[in-house]
C-alpha positions in Angstrom: -66.0 -280.1 -209.6 -64.4 -276.6 -209.7 -60.9 -276.5 -208.2 -60.6 -274.7 -204.9 -59.2 -271.4 -204.9 -55.6 -271.0 -204.3 -54.3 -268.8 -201.2 -51.4 -266.6 -201.2 -49.8 -269.4 -198.7 -50.2 -272.2 -201.0 -48.6 -270.1 -203.8 -45.8 -268.8 -201.7 -44.9 -271.5 -199.4 -42.0 -269.1 -197.8 -44.7 -266.6 -196.5 -45.1 -269.7 -193.9 -41.8 -269.6 -192.7 -41.8 -266.0 -192.5 -44.6 -265.8 -190.5 -43.3 -268.5 -188.3 -40.1 -267.0 -188.4 -41.7 -263.8 -186.5 -43.4 -266.1 -184.0 -41.2 -265.4 -181.0 -41.8 -261.4 -181.5 -45.6 -261.8 -182.7 -46.2 -264.1 -179.3 -44.1 -261.4 -177.0 -46.0 -258.5 -178.8 -49.6 -260.4 -178.2 -48.6 -261.4 -174.6 -47.5 -257.7 -173.7 -51.0 -256.1 -175.2 -52.8 -259.0 -173.1 -51.0 -258.1 -170.2 -51.6 -254.5 -170.4 -55.3 -254.8 -170.9 -55.5 -257.0 -167.9 -53.6 -254.8 -166.0 -55.6 -251.6 -167.1 -58.7 -253.3 -166.2 -57.2 -253.6 -162.7 -56.3 -250.2 -162.0 -55.4 -247.3 -164.3 -51.8 -247.1 -162.9 -51.2 -251.3 -163.2 -49.9 -250.9 -166.8 -47.0 -248.3 -165.6 -46.5 -250.4 -162.7 -46.0 -253.4 -164.7 -43.8 -251.7 -167.4 -41.5 -250.6 -164.7 -41.4 -253.9 -163.0 -40.6 -255.9 -166.1 -37.5 -253.1 -166.8 -36.1 -253.5 -163.1 -36.1 -257.0 -163.9 -34.3 -257.0 -167.1 -32.2 -254.4 -166.1 -31.3 -256.2 -162.5 -31.2 -259.6 -163.5 -28.2 -260.4 -166.1 -29.3 -263.8 -167.0 -33.0 -263.2 -167.8 -31.9 -260.3 -170.3 -29.1 -262.6 -171.6 -31.7 -265.4 -172.5 -34.0 -262.9 -173.9 -31.5 -261.2 -176.1 -29.9 -264.2 -177.4 -33.2 -265.7 -177.8 -34.2 -262.8 -179.9 -31.0 -263.0 -181.8 -31.4 -266.6 -182.9 -34.7 -265.8 -184.0 -33.6 -263.0 -186.2 -30.7 -265.3 -187.5 -33.3 -267.9 -188.4 -35.3 -265.6 -190.6 -32.2 -264.2 -192.1 -31.1 -267.8 -193.0 -34.3 -268.7 -194.3 -34.6 -265.4 -196.4 -31.2 -266.3 -197.9 -32.3 -269.9 -198.6 -35.0 -268.4 -200.7 -33.3 -266.0 -202.8 -30.3 -268.5 -203.6 -33.2 -271.1 -204.5 -32.2 -273.6 -201.9 -35.5 -275.0 -201.7 -37.3 -278.3 -202.0 -39.4 -279.9 -204.5 -42.9 -278.2 -203.7 -41.2 -274.8 -202.8 -40.4 -275.6 -199.2 -37.4 -274.1 -197.4 -35.2 -276.2 -195.2 -36.3 -276.1 -191.5 -34.1 -274.8 -188.8 -34.5 -277.4 -185.9 -31.9 -275.7 -183.5 -29.3 -273.0 -183.5 -26.2 -272.7 -181.5 -23.5 -269.9 -181.1 -20.1 -271.5 -181.8 -16.8 -270.2 -181.3 -16.3 -269.0 -184.8 -20.1 -268.4 -185.7 -23.3 -270.5 -185.7 -24.3 -273.8 -185.8 -27.8 -274.8 -187.5 -29.5 -278.3 -187.5 -31.4 -278.2 -190.4 -34.4 -280.6 -191.7 -34.4 -280.9 -195.4 -37.5 -280.7 -197.5 -38.2 -283.5 -200.0 -36.0 -282.7 -203.3 -33.0 -281.5 -201.3 -29.9 -283.4 -199.9 -26.6 -282.8 -198.7 -24.8 -282.9 -202.1 -27.3 -280.4 -203.4 -26.3 -277.6 -200.6 -22.7 -278.8 -201.2 -22.6 -277.2 -204.6 -24.1 -273.8 -203.3 -21.9 -272.9 -200.4 -19.8 -270.1 -202.2 -23.0 -268.7 -203.0 -24.5 -268.7 -199.6 -21.4 -267.7 -198.1 -21.4 -264.6 -200.2 -25.1 -264.2 -199.6 -24.7 -264.4 -195.8 -21.6 -262.1 -196.0 -19.4 -265.3 -194.1 -15.9 -265.8 -194.2 -17.2 -269.7 -195.1 -20.0 -272.1 -195.0 -19.9 -275.7 -194.3 -22.4 -278.5 -194.4 -22.1 -281.9 -192.8 -24.2 -285.1 -192.5 -26.0 -285.4 -189.2 -26.3 -288.6 -187.1 -30.1 -288.3 -186.8 -30.5 -289.1 -190.4 -30.1 -288.1 -194.0 -32.6 -285.9 -194.0 -30.9 -283.6 -191.3 -27.7 -281.8 -192.1 -25.4 -279.7 -190.0 -25.3 -276.0 -191.3 -22.2 -274.1 -190.3 -21.7 -270.4 -190.9 -18.1 -269.1 -190.1 -18.1 -265.2 -189.3 -14.6 -265.3 -187.4 -11.1 -266.6 -188.2 -10.8 -269.8 -186.3 -7.1 -269.9 -186.9 -6.0 -266.1 -186.0 -4.0 -267.4 -182.8 -1.8 -270.3 -181.9 -3.5 -273.4 -180.4 -1.6 -274.6 -177.1 -1.5 -278.1 -176.6 -3.3 -280.0 -174.2 -0.4 -282.0 -173.2 1.5 -279.1 -171.7 1.3 -279.5 -167.9 -0.1 -283.0 -168.0 1.5 -285.6 -166.1 0.4 -288.7 -168.0 -1.7 -289.7 -170.6 -3.2 -292.8 -172.5 -3.0 -293.5 -176.4 -6.3 -295.6 -176.1 -7.9 -292.7 -175.6 -8.5 -290.2 -178.5 -6.0 -287.6 -178.6 -6.3 -284.0 -179.6 -4.8 -283.4 -183.3 -6.1 -279.6 -183.4 -8.8 -277.4 -183.5 -11.2 -277.1 -186.4 -13.1 -274.2 -188.5 -15.6 -274.5 -186.0 -13.4 -273.4 -183.0 -13.8 -276.9 -181.5 -11.1 -279.6 -180.9 -10.6 -282.2 -183.4 -9.6 -285.6 -182.1 -8.1 -288.8 -183.6 -8.2 -292.4 -182.3 -4.6 -294.1 -182.8 -5.4 -297.4 -181.8 -6.1 -299.7 -185.3 -5.2 -296.3 -187.3 -2.2 -295.0 -188.9 -1.3 -291.4 -189.6 0.2 -289.9 -192.7 1.6 -286.4 -192.5 2.9 -284.7 -195.2 3.6 -280.6 -196.2 6.4 -278.2 -197.5 9.2 -277.0 -195.2 7.9 -274.5 -192.8 4.0 -275.8 -193.0 4.1 -277.1 -189.4 4.5 -281.0 -190.1 7.3 -281.2 -187.3 4.7 -279.3 -185.1 2.0 -282.0 -185.6 4.7 -284.9 -185.4 5.9 -283.6 -182.2 2.1 -283.9 -180.6 2.0 -287.4 -181.5 5.2 -288.5 -179.9 4.3 -286.5 -177.1 1.1 -288.3 -176.5 3.0 -291.3 -177.0 5.9 -290.6 -174.6 3.2 -289.6 -171.6 1.7 -293.1 -172.1 4.0 -295.5 -170.0 2.5 -298.5 -171.6 3.2 -297.5 -175.0 6.6 -298.6 -176.8 8.0 -296.0 -179.1 10.2 -296.8 -182.0 11.7 -293.3 -183.8 13.4 -293.2 -187.1 14.5 -289.9 -187.8 16.3 -289.1 -191.2 17.6 -285.7 -190.1 18.4 -287.0 -186.6 17.4 -283.7 -185.0 13.4 -283.5 -185.0 12.7 -286.6 -182.8 16.3 -286.5 -180.7 14.6 -285.0 -177.8 12.7 -288.1 -177.6 15.4 -290.3 -177.5 15.4 -291.4 -174.0 11.8 -292.6 -173.9 12.4 -294.5 -177.3 12.8 -298.4 -177.3 14.9 -298.1 -180.4 16.2 -294.4 -181.9 17.5 -294.8 -185.7 19.0 -292.0 -187.6 19.8 -291.7 -191.2 21.3 -295.2 -191.7 18.9 -297.2 -194.0 20.4 -300.5 -192.8 19.8 -299.6 -189.2 16.3 -298.8 -190.0 15.8 -302.1 -191.7 16.7 -303.4 -188.5 14.2 -301.8 -186.7 11.4 -302.5 -188.9 12.4 -306.1 -189.1 12.2 -306.3 -185.0 8.8 -304.6 -185.1 7.4 -307.2 -187.7 8.9 -309.9 -185.3 7.0 -308.5 -182.5 3.9 -307.9 -184.8 4.2 -311.8 -185.5 4.7 -312.8 -181.7 1.5 -310.7 -180.8 -0.5 -312.5 -183.4 0.4 -315.9 -182.2 -0.5 -315.1 -178.8 -3.7 -313.7 -180.2 -4.6 -317.0 -181.8 -3.5 -319.0 -179.0 -6.1 -317.0 -176.8 -8.7 -317.0 -179.6 -8.9 -313.2 -179.7 -9.0 -311.0 -182.9 -6.8 -307.7 -181.5 -5.0 -306.2 -178.8 -7.1 -304.6 -176.3 -6.4 -302.0 -173.7 -6.5 -304.4 -170.9 -3.7 -306.4 -172.6 -0.4 -306.1 -170.3 1.6 -305.3 -173.4 0.5 -301.7 -174.6 0.6 -300.1 -178.2 3.8 -299.7 -180.0 4.2 -296.6 -182.0 6.5 -296.4 -185.0 7.1 -293.0 -185.9 9.2 -292.0 -188.9 10.1 -288.3 -190.0 11.5 -287.8 -193.4 10.3 -291.0 -195.1 11.7 -289.6 -198.4 15.1 -290.6 -197.0 14.5 -294.2 -196.5 12.2 -294.9 -199.5 14.6 -292.8 -202.1 18.1 -293.3 -200.5 20.6 -295.9 -200.1 20.6 -299.1 -202.5 17.4 -300.1 -204.5 17.4 -303.5 -202.7 17.4 -301.7 -199.4 14.8 -299.0 -200.4 12.4 -302.0 -201.6 13.0 -303.9 -198.4 12.1 -301.0 -196.3 9.0 -300.1 -198.3 7.9 -303.9 -198.0 8.5 -304.1 -194.6 6.6 -300.5 -193.9 3.7 -301.8 -195.9 3.3 -305.0 -193.9 3.4 -303.0 -190.6 0.7 -300.7 -191.9 -1.5 -303.2 -193.5 -1.4 -306.0 -190.7 -0.1 -304.4 -187.7 -3.4 -302.6 -186.6 -4.9 -305.3 -184.7 -1.6 -306.0 -183.2 -1.4 -302.9 -181.6 1.0 -301.5 -183.9 0.6 -297.7 -184.9 2.8 -296.1 -187.9 3.1 -292.3 -188.1 4.9 -291.2 -191.0 5.9 -287.9 -192.4 7.6 -286.3 -195.4 8.4 -282.8 -196.6 8.4 -284.0 -200.3 5.0 -285.2 -200.9 5.2 -287.0 -204.3 3.8 -290.1 -205.8 7.6 -291.1 -206.3 8.2 -291.0 -202.2 4.6 -291.8 -201.3 3.5 -294.5 -203.8 -0.6 -294.7 -203.8 -0.4 -298.4 -202.4 1.3 -297.3 -199.3 -0.8 -294.1 -199.1 -3.9 -295.9 -199.2 -3.3 -298.2 -196.3 -3.4 -294.8 -193.9 -6.7 -294.4 -192.1 -5.9 -290.5 -191.0 -3.9 -288.2 -193.6 -2.9 -284.7 -192.7 -1.9 -282.7 -195.6 -0.1 -279.2 -194.7 0.4 -276.5 -196.8 1.9 -278.0 -200.1 3.6 -276.5 -203.2 0.9 -277.6 -205.8 -2.2 -279.5 -206.1 -0.4 -282.8 -206.9 1.6 -282.8 -203.6 -1.8 -282.3 -201.8 -3.4 -285.1 -203.6 -0.3 -287.2 -202.8 -1.3 -287.4 -199.2 -5.1 -287.0 -199.2 -5.9 -289.2 -202.2 -6.6 -288.4 -206.0 -9.1 -286.1 -206.7 -9.8 -284.4 -203.4 -7.9 -280.8 -204.9 -10.4 -280.7 -207.4 -13.1 -281.0 -205.3 -11.9 -277.7 -203.4 -9.9 -279.9 -200.7 -6.5 -278.6 -202.0 -3.5 -277.9 -199.3 -1.7 -275.5 -202.0 -4.4 -272.9 -201.2 -3.6 -272.9 -197.4 -2.3 -269.1 -196.3 1.6 -269.4 -195.7 1.2 -267.0 -193.0 -0.8 -269.6 -190.9 1.7 -272.2 -190.0 0.5 -275.6 -188.8 -2.8 -275.4 -190.6 -3.6 -278.5 -192.8 -6.6 -280.7 -194.0 -7.4 -283.8 -192.1 -8.8 -286.7 -193.6 -10.4 -289.5 -191.5 -11.4 -292.8 -193.0 -14.7 -292.4 -194.5 -15.1 -288.4 -194.3 -14.0 -285.2 -196.4 -10.9 -283.6 -195.6 -11.5 -280.8 -192.9 -9.2 -277.7 -191.9 -7.6 -278.1 -188.6 -4.6 -276.1 -186.7 -2.5 -278.6 -185.1 -1.3 -277.3 -181.4 2.0 -275.5 -180.9 4.6 -276.9 -179.0 7.3 -274.6 -178.2 11.0 -275.9 -177.9 11.0 -275.8 -173.9 7.6 -277.2 -173.8 8.9 -280.3 -175.7 11.8 -280.6 -173.6 9.5 -280.4 -170.3 7.1 -283.3 -171.6 10.2 -285.4 -172.7 11.7 -285.3 -169.1 8.2 -285.8 -167.4 8.0 -288.8 -169.8 11.4 -290.2 -168.9 10.6 -289.9 -165.4 7.1 -291.5 -165.9 8.8 -294.4 -167.7 11.6 -294.8 -165.1 9.6 -295.2 -162.0 
């Protein structure tokens, strides 16, 4: 039996995508021709009348004009993207291109939802991001998994700089907050807010001096301060970074390692008491409805406590910290620790790996970045040492089970911190 002839469309599947990409313009063109022919059959002047009416509608109605122009622009971007996929050989096993299911404008560029053909997967696109960014003349390109299934991915093209301006904290002007709701930790590359949930999680922050570490820490403490049910314990190695929050803290410790040990021993006793209460009530963890709220331990200058003083005291501090981070989550104990000297001596792997959230601000070298995020991330392109020094407050955030993402933490001026601290004190005193 002779083989069926092969058409151009079968030899070049991309032609189907090209023609389909022009479907809006083709449909509009055909509809216009049909409308004009119908109008001409009614009256010789009807086509002119129809044209004038359409022009008046487009000029007078901003909504119609905006929707029409937006849809045409989206269709053009779809065609451009699929042409780039073809030229960069981002194609499936049978020569099929990724299908654009939706397009949306984001503050710093465009977001596409793609359905991948057989033969393509998330990893195969990740390896081509630099090439695709260059072909699209974009600042950068990101691809992320989508909850709808492994065949779908989010493809984000950044054309603008998301970190060109400072981000204002949402806590400024807020009378009260709750740590049981996700708190904003900054703005991502797509211009959207990035939030984290502190209950049952711990946060490690690291970065060189001037990178914005203290700003990131201030936002966390501010959120805890505005939750009147949250208990706050502060360990401040420099005794100045967290001093403004002293009045709302149940315990404030300076550079004394012995005082820090007393504070951690007290927290561990609280943890044990809470676990006995959970066991008696046949529950597994503290919840939002519990009378006793979350207890937040904030440690600034972790290096001072882990490397200063006598060896026995240092080892005891490390063991207590490990215990609180490892077992405290279900008991409502949240640990937030920060260091400006991220090294394996200061942050041992066995402590770092217990923190489900890790934020690496600008670091001096790739090893320091990996000390916070985890071994190997720098070699995969997630290197906090490459963050622009002019962009203070930008860091790489790693959430459990994910990949690091660039965020810019909100900036809090000194007067704003003072105002929040005063509101928090009045809130807790009432």
